[in-house]
N, CA and C atoms as a LAMMPS dump frame, in Angstrom:
ITEM: TIMESTEP
0
ITEM: NUMBER OF ATOMS
555
ITEM: BOX BOUNDS ff ff ff
-5.0000000000000000e+02 5.0000000000000000e+02
-5.0000000000000000e+02 5.0000000000000000e+02
-5.0000000000000000e+02 5.0000000000000000e+02
ITEM: ATOMS id mol type element x y z
1 1 1 N 391.566 -456.08 -27.407
2 1 2 C 391.8 -455.789 -29.114
3 1 3 C 390.664 -454.972 -29.992
4 2 1 N 389.5 -455.157 -28.365
5 2 2 C 388.423 -454.614 -28.855
6 2 3 C 388.003 -453.303 -29.609
7 3 1 N 388.875 -452.582 -29.252
8 3 2 C 389.654 -451 -30.018
9 3 3 C 389.471 -451.019 -31.487
10 4 1 N 390.421 -452.067 -31.909
11 4 2 C 390.652 -452.183 -33.65
12 4 3 C 390.202 -453.034 -33.886
13 5 1 N 388.981 -453.382 -33.992
14 5 2 C 387.873 -453.527 -34.731
15 5 3 C 387.741 -452.944 -36.356
16 6 1 N 387.373 -451.345 -36.161
17 6 2 C 386.94 -450.457 -36.971
18 6 3 C 388.31 -450.574 -38.223
19 7 1 N 389.819 -450.959 -38.03
20 7 2 C 390.572 -451.061 -39.098
21 7 3 C 391.099 -452.822 -39.413
22 8 1 N 389.531 -452.655 -40.663
23 8 2 C 390.417 -453.625 -41.198
24 8 3 C 391.099 -453.662 -42.566
25 9 1 N 390.494 -453.274 -43.764
26 9 2 C 390.82 -453.672 -45.32
27 9 3 C 391.392 -452.554 -45.447
28 10 1 N 390.499 -451.382 -44.812
29 10 2 C 390.409 -450.186 -45.774
30 10 3 C 391.782 -448.962 -44.877
31 11 1 N 391.354 -448.305 -45.212
32 11 2 C 392.599 -446.806 -44.652
33 11 3 C 391.377 -445.758 -44.543
34 12 1 N 392.619 -444.477 -43.763
35 12 2 C 391.147 -443.247 -43.304
36 12 3 C 391.241 -443.06 -44.602
37 13 1 N 391.668 -442.946 -44.974
38 13 2 C 391.793 -441.994 -46.233
39 13 3 C 391.548 -442.576 -48.218
40 14 1 N 390.986 -444.06 -48.022
41 14 2 C 390.715 -444.551 -49.164
42 14 3 C 388.519 -443.952 -49.323
43 15 1 N 388.712 -444.052 -50.662
44 15 2 C 387.243 -442.939 -50.732
45 15 3 C 386.322 -444.172 -50.264
46 16 1 N 385.173 -444.003 -50.12
47 16 2 C 384.32 -445.249 -50.111
48 16 3 C 383.395 -445.751 -51.688
49 17 1 N 383.606 -447.674 -51.357
50 17 2 C 383.047 -447.355 -52.96
51 17 3 C 381.691 -447.086 -53.155
52 18 1 N 381.126 -446.717 -54.605
53 18 2 C 379.82 -446.585 -54.691
54 18 3 C 379.242 -447.886 -55.158
55 19 1 N 378.39 -448.149 -54.996
56 19 2 C 377.735 -449.19 -55.124
57 19 3 C 377.333 -449.283 -56.599
58 20 1 N 377.809 -450.747 -57.622
59 20 2 C 377.88 -451.182 -58.805
60 20 3 C 377.221 -450.512 -59.6
61 21 1 N 375.816 -450.677 -59.364
62 21 2 C 375.116 -449.286 -60.042
63 21 3 C 375.415 -448.347 -60.785
64 22 1 N 375.881 -447.196 -59.915
65 22 2 C 376.152 -445.797 -60.473
66 22 3 C 377.335 -445.951 -60.885
67 23 1 N 377.178 -445.083 -62.256
68 23 2 C 378.86 -444.632 -62.306
69 23 3 C 379.883 -443.984 -62.192
70 24 1 N 380.631 -444.027 -61.894
71 24 2 C 381.753 -442.774 -61.527
72 24 3 C 382.842 -442.688 -62.555
73 25 1 N 383.427 -441.24 -62.691
74 25 2 C 384.509 -441.245 -63.213
75 25 3 C 385.884 -442.129 -62.597
76 26 1 N 386.808 -442.169 -63.464
77 26 2 C 388.115 -442.643 -63.487
78 26 3 C 389.018 -441.689 -62.445
79 27 1 N 390.014 -442.367 -62.177
80 27 2 C 390.466 -441.696 -60.681
81 27 3 C 391.504 -440.587 -61.57
82 28 1 N 391.655 -440.945 -62.168
83 28 2 C 392.815 -440.493 -63.583
84 28 3 C 392.376 -439.306 -63.979
85 29 1 N 391.233 -438.918 -64.87
86 29 2 C 390.19 -437.828 -64.625
87 29 3 C 389.812 -436.861 -64.251
88 30 1 N 389.957 -437.48 -62.533
89 30 2 C 389.912 -436.581 -61.705
90 30 3 C 391.133 -435.835 -61.479
91 31 1 N 391.467 -436.458 -61.136
92 31 2 C 393.75 -435.879 -61.194
93 31 3 C 393.895 -435.29 -62.292
94 32 1 N 393.639 -435.357 -63.41
95 32 2 C 393.985 -434.214 -64.59
96 32 3 C 393.246 -432.46 -64.349
97 33 1 N 392.183 -433.138 -64.332
98 33 2 C 391.228 -431.931 -63.62
99 33 3 C 391.524 -430.875 -62.985
100 34 1 N 391.524 -431.477 -61.822
101 34 2 C 392.455 -430.846 -60.846
102 34 3 C 393.539 -430.02 -61.26
103 35 1 N 394.591 -431.223 -61.477
104 35 2 C 396.121 -430.26 -62.607
105 35 3 C 395.84 -429.456 -63.354
106 36 1 N 394.915 -429.394 -64.453
107 36 2 C 394.656 -428.193 -65.079
108 36 3 C 394.105 -426.965 -64.353
109 37 1 N 393.06 -427.123 -63.334
110 37 2 C 392.46 -426.149 -62.78
111 37 3 C 393.569 -425.437 -62.324
112 38 1 N 394.897 -425.772 -61.293
113 38 2 C 396.324 -425.566 -60.914
114 38 3 C 396.697 -424.968 -62.025
115 39 1 N 396.99 -425.551 -63.862
116 39 2 C 397.492 -424.538 -64.566
117 39 3 C 396.824 -423.467 -64.594
118 40 1 N 395.692 -423.56 -64.549
119 40 2 C 394.785 -422.494 -65.3
120 40 3 C 394.851 -420.829 -64.309
121 41 1 N 395.381 -421.95 -62.833
122 41 2 C 394.558 -420.134 -62.2
123 41 3 C 396.47 -420.172 -61.89
124 42 1 N 397.489 -421.141 -62.033
125 42 2 C 399.207 -420.38 -61.812
126 42 3 C 399.465 -419.372 -63.175
127 43 1 N 398.884 -419.796 -64.577
128 43 2 C 398.887 -418.956 -66.128
129 43 3 C 397.666 -418.051 -65.404
130 44 1 N 397.773 -418.309 -65.088
131 44 2 C 396.162 -416.065 -64.464
132 44 3 C 397.557 -415.192 -63.545
133 45 1 N 397.53 -415.979 -62.74
134 45 2 C 398.533 -415.32 -61.258
135 45 3 C 400.229 -414.893 -62.469
136 46 1 N 400.724 -415.939 -63.054
137 46 2 C 402.04 -414.862 -63.848
138 46 3 C 401.673 -413.856 -65.207
139 47 1 N 400.254 -414.039 -65.61
140 47 2 C 399.29 -413.367 -66.483
141 47 3 C 399.383 -411.892 -65.646
142 48 1 N 398.586 -412.088 -64.756
143 48 2 C 398.387 -410.743 -64.562
144 48 3 C 399.178 -410.159 -63.408
145 49 1 N 400.448 -410.766 -62.802
146 49 2 C 401.645 -409.857 -62.289
147 49 3 C 402.44 -410.144 -63.231
148 50 1 N 402.596 -409.925 -64.527
149 50 2 C 402.932 -409.78 -65.045
150 50 3 C 405.038 -410.408 -65.447
151 51 1 N 404.604 -410.716 -64.645
152 51 2 C 406.534 -412.403 -64.512
153 51 3 C 407.202 -412.588 -65.475
154 52 1 N 405.67 -412.65 -66.778
155 52 2 C 406.793 -413.197 -68.108
156 52 3 C 407.417 -412.23 -68.506
157 53 1 N 407.756 -411.107 -68.003
158 53 2 C 408.593 -409.94 -68.375
159 53 3 C 407.842 -408.795 -69.147
160 54 1 N 406.328 -409.075 -68.881
161 54 2 C 405.477 -408.199 -69.691
162 54 3 C 405.295 -407.007 -68.869
163 55 1 N 405.23 -406.58 -68.004
164 55 2 C 405.301 -404.981 -67.067
165 55 3 C 406.16 -404.053 -67.537
166 56 1 N 407.675 -404.795 -68.277
167 56 2 C 408.421 -403.509 -68.076
168 56 3 C 408.451 -403.34 -69.252
169 57 1 N 408.329 -404.277 -70.455
170 57 2 C 407.463 -403.844 -71.835
171 57 3 C 406.625 -402.272 -71.536
172 58 1 N 405.511 -402.27 -71.112
173 58 2 C 405.366 -401.355 -71.077
174 58 3 C 405.723 -399.611 -70.593
175 59 1 N 406.702 -400.565 -69.119
176 59 2 C 407.217 -399.566 -68.125
177 59 3 C 407.765 -398.073 -69.028
178 60 1 N 407.749 -398.698 -70.366
179 60 2 C 408.667 -397.262 -70.646
180 60 3 C 408.177 -396.428 -71.959
181 61 1 N 406.938 -397.041 -72.199
182 61 2 C 406.057 -396.65 -72.14
183 61 3 C 405.637 -395.104 -72.677
184 62 1 N 405.986 -394.517 -71.538
185 62 2 C 405.38 -393.193 -70.492
186 62 3 C 406.751 -392.871 -70.535
187 63 1 N 407.572 -391.757 -70.3
188 63 2 C 409.02 -391.187 -69.433
189 63 3 C 409.3 -391.621 -67.52
190 64 1 N 410.178 -392.2 -68.029
191 64 2 C 411.203 -391.918 -66.554
192 64 3 C 410.106 -391.053 -65.311
193 65 1 N 409.86 -391.299 -64.242
194 65 2 C 409.293 -390.151 -63.14
195 65 3 C 410.87 -389.113 -62.576
196 66 1 N 410.489 -387.937 -63.153
197 66 2 C 412.176 -387.689 -63.045
198 66 3 C 412.545 -388.542 -61.019
199 67 1 N 413.576 -388.011 -60.707
200 67 2 C 413.859 -388.369 -59.134
201 67 3 C 414.902 -386.952 -59.081
202 68 1 N 414.586 -386.624 -58.562
203 68 2 C 415.819 -384.607 -58.328
204 68 3 C 415.325 -384.043 -58.938
205 69 1 N 416.598 -382.7 -59.124
206 69 2 C 416.251 -382.176 -59.968
207 69 3 C 417.294 -382.226 -60.411
208 70 1 N 417.932 -382.582 -61.608
209 70 2 C 418.343 -382.946 -62.933
210 70 3 C 418.7 -381.379 -63.9
211 71 1 N 419.402 -380.427 -63.654
212 71 2 C 420.189 -380.379 -65.078
213 71 3 C 420.378 -380.555 -66.106
214 72 1 N 419.779 -380.382 -67.507
215 72 2 C 420.288 -381.45 -68.73
216 72 3 C 420.992 -379.877 -69.492
217 73 1 N 421.86 -380.768 -70.063
218 73 2 C 422.953 -379.37 -70.566
219 73 3 C 423.963 -380.116 -70.696
220 74 1 N 424.668 -379.563 -71.952
221 74 2 C 426.18 -380.452 -72.71
222 74 3 C 427.249 -381.034 -70.831
223 75 1 N 427.56 -379.481 -70.213
224 75 2 C 427.971 -379.97 -69.163
225 75 3 C 427.834 -381.783 -67.956
226 76 1 N 426.664 -381.27 -68.259
227 76 2 C 425.571 -381.966 -67.249
228 76 3 C 426.551 -384.079 -67.888
229 77 1 N 426.436 -383.695 -68.947
230 77 2 C 426.385 -385.175 -70.1
231 77 3 C 427.642 -385.592 -70.104
232 78 1 N 428.844 -384.388 -69.75
233 78 2 C 430.112 -384.558 -69.683
234 78 3 C 430.449 -385.205 -67.931
235 79 1 N 429.721 -384.576 -66.61
236 79 2 C 430.443 -385.08 -65.496
237 79 3 C 429.754 -386.588 -64.892
238 80 1 N 428.805 -387.029 -65.643
239 80 2 C 427.358 -388.17 -65.561
240 80 3 C 428.419 -389.126 -66.499
241 81 1 N 428.598 -388.805 -67.873
242 81 2 C 429.868 -389.58 -68.967
243 81 3 C 431.003 -390.424 -67.766
244 82 1 N 431.392 -388.908 -66.618
245 82 2 C 432.352 -389.795 -65.9
246 82 3 C 432.054 -390.152 -64.578
247 83 1 N 430.772 -389.392 -64.505
248 83 2 C 430.523 -391.024 -63.181
249 83 3 C 430.176 -392.363 -63.096
250 84 1 N 429.653 -391.997 -64.844
251 84 2 C 429.323 -393.993 -65.285
252 84 3 C 431.035 -394.956 -65.782
253 85 1 N 431.813 -393.756 -65.683
254 85 2 C 432.962 -394.43 -66.067
255 85 3 C 433.652 -394.808 -64.642
256 86 1 N 433.116 -393.978 -63.718
257 86 2 C 433.771 -394.307 -62.061
258 86 3 C 433.12 -395.753 -62.126
259 87 1 N 431.3 -395.854 -63.064
260 87 2 C 431.108 -397.243 -61.936
261 87 3 C 431.405 -398.356 -62.637
262 88 1 N 432.342 -398.204 -64.091
263 88 2 C 432.969 -398.935 -64.451
264 88 3 C 434.713 -399.742 -63.381
265 89 1 N 434.759 -398.545 -63.139
266 89 2 C 435.723 -398.945 -62.511
267 89 3 C 435.964 -399.765 -60.844
268 90 1 N 435.129 -399.257 -60.712
269 90 2 C 434.582 -399.868 -58.797
270 90 3 C 434.359 -401.123 -59.413
271 91 1 N 433.546 -401.252 -60.297
272 91 2 C 433.071 -402.952 -60.718
273 91 3 C 434.994 -404.036 -61.83
274 92 1 N 435.31 -402.755 -62.107
275 92 2 C 436.731 -403.893 -62.18
276 92 3 C 437.411 -403.82 -61.674
277 93 1 N 437.366 -403.281 -59.845
278 93 2 C 437.684 -404.013 -58.595
279 93 3 C 437.709 -404.426 -57.738
280 94 1 N 436.619 -405.27 -58.683
281 94 2 C 435.585 -405.667 -57.458
282 94 3 C 434.867 -405.3 -56.359
283 95 1 N 434.265 -404.061 -56.257
284 95 2 C 433.825 -402.966 -56.017
285 95 3 C 432.169 -403.06 -55.869
286 96 1 N 431.686 -404.009 -55.446
287 96 2 C 429.966 -404.127 -56.58
288 96 3 C 429.965 -402.788 -55.078
289 97 1 N 429.61 -402.898 -54.272
290 97 2 C 428.689 -401.671 -53.066
291 97 3 C 429.04 -400.315 -53.722
292 98 1 N 431.026 -399.387 -54.064
293 98 2 C 431.255 -398.721 -54.494
294 98 3 C 430.374 -398.748 -55.865
295 99 1 N 430.359 -399.641 -56.514
296 99 2 C 429.745 -398.981 -57.589
297 99 3 C 428.053 -398.371 -57.488
298 100 1 N 427.611 -399.334 -56.87
299 100 2 C 426.093 -399.308 -56.774
300 100 3 C 426.281 -397.219 -55.997
301 101 1 N 426.978 -396.962 -54.59
302 101 2 C 427.001 -395.603 -54.402
303 101 3 C 427.151 -395.141 -55.326
304 102 1 N 428.376 -394.644 -56.716
305 102 2 C 428.863 -393.876 -57.369
306 102 3 C 427.849 -394.45 -58.734
307 103 1 N 426.555 -394.769 -58.807
308 103 2 C 425.615 -395.151 -59.798
309 103 3 C 423.97 -393.83 -59.646
310 104 1 N 424.47 -394.906 -57.767
311 104 2 C 422.405 -394.193 -57.254
312 104 3 C 423.047 -392.855 -56.666
313 105 1 N 422.762 -391.842 -57.376
314 105 2 C 422.878 -390.499 -56.412
315 105 3 C 422.73 -389.927 -58.282
316 106 1 N 423.222 -388.421 -58.166
317 106 2 C 423.094 -387.925 -59.182
318 106 3 C 423.234 -388.301 -60.808
319 107 1 N 423.86 -389.299 -61.592
320 107 2 C 423.903 -389.958 -61.734
321 107 3 C 422.462 -390.526 -62.755
322 108 1 N 422.219 -391.38 -61.905
323 108 2 C 420.615 -392.392 -62.033
324 108 3 C 419.917 -390.963 -61.627
325 109 1 N 419.976 -390.062 -61.114
326 109 2 C 418.317 -388.989 -60.803
327 109 3 C 419.118 -388.857 -62.586
328 110 1 N 420.238 -388.146 -63.275
329 110 2 C 420.298 -387.812 -64.533
330 110 3 C 419.459 -388.524 -65.031
331 111 1 N 419.997 -389.507 -65.995
332 111 2 C 419.22 -391.179 -66.057
333 111 3 C 417.693 -390.515 -66.515
334 112 1 N 416.834 -390.267 -65.226
335 112 2 C 415.303 -390.251 -65.457
336 112 3 C 415.07 -389.187 -65.914
337 113 1 N 416.341 -387.716 -65.925
338 113 2 C 415.994 -386.896 -66.081
339 113 3 C 416.154 -386.405 -67.589
340 114 1 N 416.764 -386.507 -68.022
341 114 2 C 416.778 -387.014 -69.318
342 114 3 C 415.856 -387.331 -70.62
343 115 1 N 415.233 -388.394 -70.106
344 115 2 C 414.178 -389.185 -70.536
345 115 3 C 413.653 -387.958 -71.332
346 116 1 N 412.319 -387.329 -70.563
347 116 2 C 411.456 -386.454 -70.84
348 116 3 C 412.211 -385.911 -72.156
349 117 1 N 413.085 -384.921 -72.172
350 117 2 C 413.205 -383.881 -73.175
351 117 3 C 414.366 -384.471 -74.869
352 118 1 N 414.408 -385.952 -74.057
353 118 2 C 414.969 -386.9 -75.223
354 118 3 C 414.045 -387.679 -76.272
355 119 1 N 412.742 -387.827 -75.314
356 119 2 C 411.583 -388.608 -76.025
357 119 3 C 411.247 -387.009 -76.978
358 120 1 N 411.482 -386.107 -76.835
359 120 2 C 410.761 -384.819 -77.645
360 120 3 C 411.555 -384.837 -78.857
361 121 1 N 412.546 -385.324 -78.881
362 121 2 C 413.614 -385.347 -79.874
363 121 3 C 413.684 -386.903 -80.767
364 122 1 N 413.772 -387.994 -79.664
365 122 2 C 414.084 -389.102 -81.013
366 122 3 C 413.488 -390.064 -79.637
367 123 1 N 412.305 -389.993 -80.039
368 123 2 C 411.432 -391.252 -78.668
369 123 3 C 412.024 -392.614 -79.178
370 124 1 N 412.591 -392.978 -79.755
371 124 2 C 412.91 -394.769 -80.289
372 124 3 C 414.637 -394.818 -79.274
373 125 1 N 414.922 -393.4 -79.317
374 125 2 C 416.68 -393.37 -78.247
375 125 3 C 416.155 -393.203 -76.964
376 126 1 N 415.054 -392.31 -76.854
377 126 2 C 414.33 -392.451 -74.679
378 126 3 C 414.025 -393.529 -74.328
379 127 1 N 413.654 -394.839 -75.249
380 127 2 C 413.247 -395.969 -74.516
381 127 3 C 414.332 -396.802 -74.316
382 128 1 N 414.985 -396.301 -75.779
383 128 2 C 416.298 -397.218 -75.033
384 128 3 C 416.715 -397.271 -73.89
385 129 1 N 416.67 -396.24 -74.161
386 129 2 C 417.201 -395.088 -72.74
387 129 3 C 417.023 -395.854 -71.672
388 130 1 N 415.052 -395.644 -71.472
389 130 2 C 414.782 -396.114 -70.572
390 130 3 C 414.689 -397.389 -70.254
391 131 1 N 415.072 -398.57 -70.512
392 131 2 C 415.035 -399.879 -71.445
393 131 3 C 416.548 -400.35 -70.226
394 132 1 N 417.46 -399.303 -71.333
395 132 2 C 418.544 -399.941 -69.986
396 132 3 C 419.111 -399.515 -69.054
397 133 1 N 417.737 -398.089 -67.976
398 133 2 C 417.938 -397.688 -66.812
399 133 3 C 417.613 -398.879 -66.379
400 134 1 N 416.668 -399.484 -66.398
401 134 2 C 415.911 -400.473 -66.132
402 134 3 C 416.188 -401.376 -65.848
403 135 1 N 417.306 -402.45 -66.679
404 135 2 C 418.021 -403.897 -66.879
405 135 3 C 418.673 -403.107 -66.052
406 136 1 N 419.698 -402.136 -65.638
407 136 2 C 420.915 -401.997 -65.042
408 136 3 C 420.47 -401.33 -63.706
409 137 1 N 419.247 -401.343 -63.409
410 137 2 C 418.791 -401.27 -62.139
411 137 3 C 418.243 -402.574 -61.608
412 138 1 N 417.655 -403.322 -62.175
413 138 2 C 417.73 -404.249 -61.896
414 138 3 C 418.64 -406.005 -61.518
415 139 1 N 420.047 -405.445 -62.663
416 139 2 C 420.995 -406.285 -62.925
417 139 3 C 421.837 -406.703 -61.589
418 140 1 N 421.53 -404.533 -60.853
419 140 2 C 422.331 -403.667 -59.713
420 140 3 C 421.379 -404.335 -58.262
421 141 1 N 420.185 -405.244 -58.832
422 141 2 C 419.702 -405.466 -57.455
423 141 3 C 419.456 -406.766 -57.344
424 142 1 N 419.702 -407.5 -58.9
425 142 2 C 419.683 -409.071 -57.982
426 142 3 C 421.778 -409.775 -57.712
427 143 1 N 421.764 -409.972 -58.224
428 143 2 C 422.6 -411.888 -58.001
429 143 3 C 423.292 -411.376 -59.974
430 144 1 N 423.089 -410.784 -60.374
431 144 2 C 424.207 -410.643 -62.419
432 144 3 C 425.552 -410.964 -61.288
433 145 1 N 426.084 -411.149 -62.622
434 145 2 C 427.973 -410.679 -61.859
435 145 3 C 427.564 -409.312 -62.418
436 146 1 N 429.504 -409.378 -62.723
437 146 2 C 429.511 -407.932 -62.701
438 146 3 C 430.552 -407.878 -63.844
439 147 1 N 430.676 -408.837 -64.795
440 147 2 C 430.323 -408.856 -65.985
441 147 3 C 428.936 -407.999 -66.938
442 148 1 N 428.292 -408.73 -66.137
443 148 2 C 426.895 -408.495 -66.977
444 148 3 C 426.152 -406.819 -66.266
445 149 1 N 426.961 -406.794 -65.14
446 149 2 C 426.62 -405.323 -64.806
447 149 3 C 427.549 -403.628 -65.765
448 150 1 N 429.064 -404.737 -65.666
449 150 2 C 429.53 -403.568 -66.631
450 150 3 C 428.823 -403.296 -68.296
451 151 1 N 428.234 -404.504 -68.702
452 151 2 C 427.744 -404.351 -69.785
453 151 3 C 426.179 -402.927 -69.936
454 152 1 N 425.483 -403.578 -68.444
455 152 2 C 424.568 -402.612 -68.345
456 152 3 C 425.314 -400.84 -68.918
457 153 1 N 426.257 -400.941 -67.829
458 153 2 C 426.74 -399.697 -67.277
459 153 3 C 427.064 -399.056 -69.123
460 154 1 N 427.594 -400.192 -69.519
461 154 2 C 428.378 -400.021 -70.913
462 154 3 C 427.321 -399.055 -71.88
463 155 1 N 426.447 -399.819 -71.242
464 155 2 C 425.462 -399.596 -73.002
465 155 3 C 424.164 -398.67 -71.973
466 156 1 N 424.455 -397.888 -71.149
467 156 2 C 423.806 -396.43 -70.864
468 156 3 C 424.331 -395.189 -71.053
469 157 1 N 426.211 -396.172 -70.526
470 157 2 C 426.758 -394.874 -71.076
471 157 3 C 426.719 -394.054 -72.721
472 158 1 N 426.462 -395.37 -73.216
473 158 2 C 426.732 -394.798 -75.615
474 158 3 C 425.286 -394.96 -75.691
475 159 1 N 424.479 -394.828 -74.352
476 159 2 C 422.995 -394.197 -74.771
477 159 3 C 422.831 -393.28 -74.641
478 160 1 N 423.819 -392.941 -73.416
479 160 2 C 423.354 -390.959 -73.096
480 160 3 C 424.302 -390.401 -73.818
481 161 1 N 426.127 -391.134 -73.911
482 161 2 C 426.521 -390.423 -74.747
483 161 3 C 425.913 -390.283 -76.648
484 162 1 N 425.004 -391.117 -77.118
485 162 2 C 423.921 -390.604 -78.434
486 162 3 C 422.768 -389.72 -77.975
487 163 1 N 422.814 -388.788 -76.731
488 163 2 C 421.57 -388.473 -76.584
489 163 3 C 421.83 -386.735 -76.315
490 164 1 N 423.259 -387.026 -75.614
491 164 2 C 423.724 -385.971 -75.657
492 164 3 C 423.768 -385.054 -77.514
493 165 1 N 423.876 -386.294 -78.44
494 165 2 C 424.251 -385.576 -78.886
495 165 3 C 422.72 -385.492 -80.187
496 166 1 N 421.646 -386.182 -79.592
497 166 2 C 420.397 -386.08 -80.275
498 166 3 C 419.842 -384.677 -79.825
499 167 1 N 420.62 -383.923 -79.066
500 167 2 C 419.682 -382.927 -77.76
501 167 3 C 420.714 -381.785 -78.431
502 168 1 N 421.317 -381.862 -79.138
503 168 2 C 422.288 -380.588 -79.901
504 168 3 C 423.894 -380.436 -79.165
505 169 1 N 424.362 -381.472 -78.386
506 169 2 C 425.23 -381.509 -76.958
507 169 3 C 425.878 -381.925 -77.828
508 170 1 N 427.171 -381.946 -77.212
509 170 2 C 428.806 -381.67 -77.429
510 170 3 C 428.878 -383.372 -76.91
511 171 1 N 429.261 -384.713 -77.609
512 171 2 C 429.607 -385.782 -77.423
513 171 3 C 429.99 -386.491 -76.125
514 172 1 N 430.026 -386.128 -75.196
515 172 2 C 430.463 -386.6 -73.924
516 172 3 C 432.15 -387.945 -74.391
517 173 1 N 433.081 -387.717 -73.637
518 173 2 C 434.196 -388.962 -73.883
519 173 3 C 434.826 -388.556 -72.632
520 174 1 N 434.405 -389.992 -71.895
521 174 2 C 435.49 -389.802 -69.945
522 174 3 C 436.76 -389.154 -70.393
523 175 1 N 437.563 -389.144 -69.507
524 175 2 C 438.554 -388.817 -69.745
525 175 3 C 439.721 -389.213 -69
526 176 1 N 438.774 -389.777 -67.887
527 176 2 C 439.436 -390.88 -67.906
528 176 3 C 439.036 -392.719 -67.648
529 177 1 N 440.027 -393.443 -68.913
530 177 2 C 438.876 -394.058 -69.553
531 177 3 C 439.395 -395.496 -68.09
532 178 1 N 438.481 -396.804 -68.483
533 178 2 C 438.084 -397.468 -67.279
534 178 3 C 439.26 -398.864 -68.208
535 179 1 N 440.204 -399.786 -67.154
536 179 2 C 440.275 -400.702 -67.181
537 179 3 C 440.037 -401.047 -68.523
538 180 1 N 441.045 -401.904 -69.012
539 180 2 C 440.293 -403.04 -69.999
540 180 3 C 439.506 -403.753 -69.757
541 181 1 N 438.639 -404.597 -70.19
542 181 2 C 438.266 -406.007 -69.019
543 181 3 C 438.894 -406.991 -69.787
544 182 1 N 438.799 -407.348 -68.691
545 182 2 C 439.406 -409.46 -69.119
546 182 3 C 439.299 -410.25 -68.572
547 183 1 N 439.901 -411.055 -68.755
548 183 2 C 438.485 -412.599 -68.801
549 183 3 C 440.137 -413.366 -68.058
550 184 1 N 439.613 -414.438 -67.544
551 184 2 C 440.033 -415.426 -66.768
552 184 3 C 439.875 -416.838 -67.667
553 185 1 N 439.368 -416.6 -68.929
554 185 2 C 438.5 -417.71 -69.054
555 185 3 C 439.929 -418.696 -70.467
């Protein structure tokens, strides 16, 4: 039992006690100080990375970068309105992959191509379109419900219709009607 002599009433993790003549801070002060440092570092990380949503706020200060080439005219607005209605139909049928395939491509590229000329005519509407497109992209990439995505698609569709008018083109109205939203509540 000689090898167990070093294990008296102290544990390996216990701090050695200082002599009574030295002053020391209570343990709660050390804990509070370390906790405060952790909060400062975590808060700094969130502020630096824009995790509080600040990064998207500035994302629409500039026009969306063009994706591919899209002609911006009345016929293109009508075609993309039809495309967004197809996205809605896919979502109503529960086909999220079909909806994503219908959105990403010419329809998505067009939303980016409309932004620069729209900013010249109606900058607030262009920023509204930019925010709506980013929100829709985020919803499609996340675990958002189909109902949330439908709301985003409808918002982009209405803003694009307003954009067509702002740019002097006829307001598109889709000939294909999306089925009415039903609720199982």
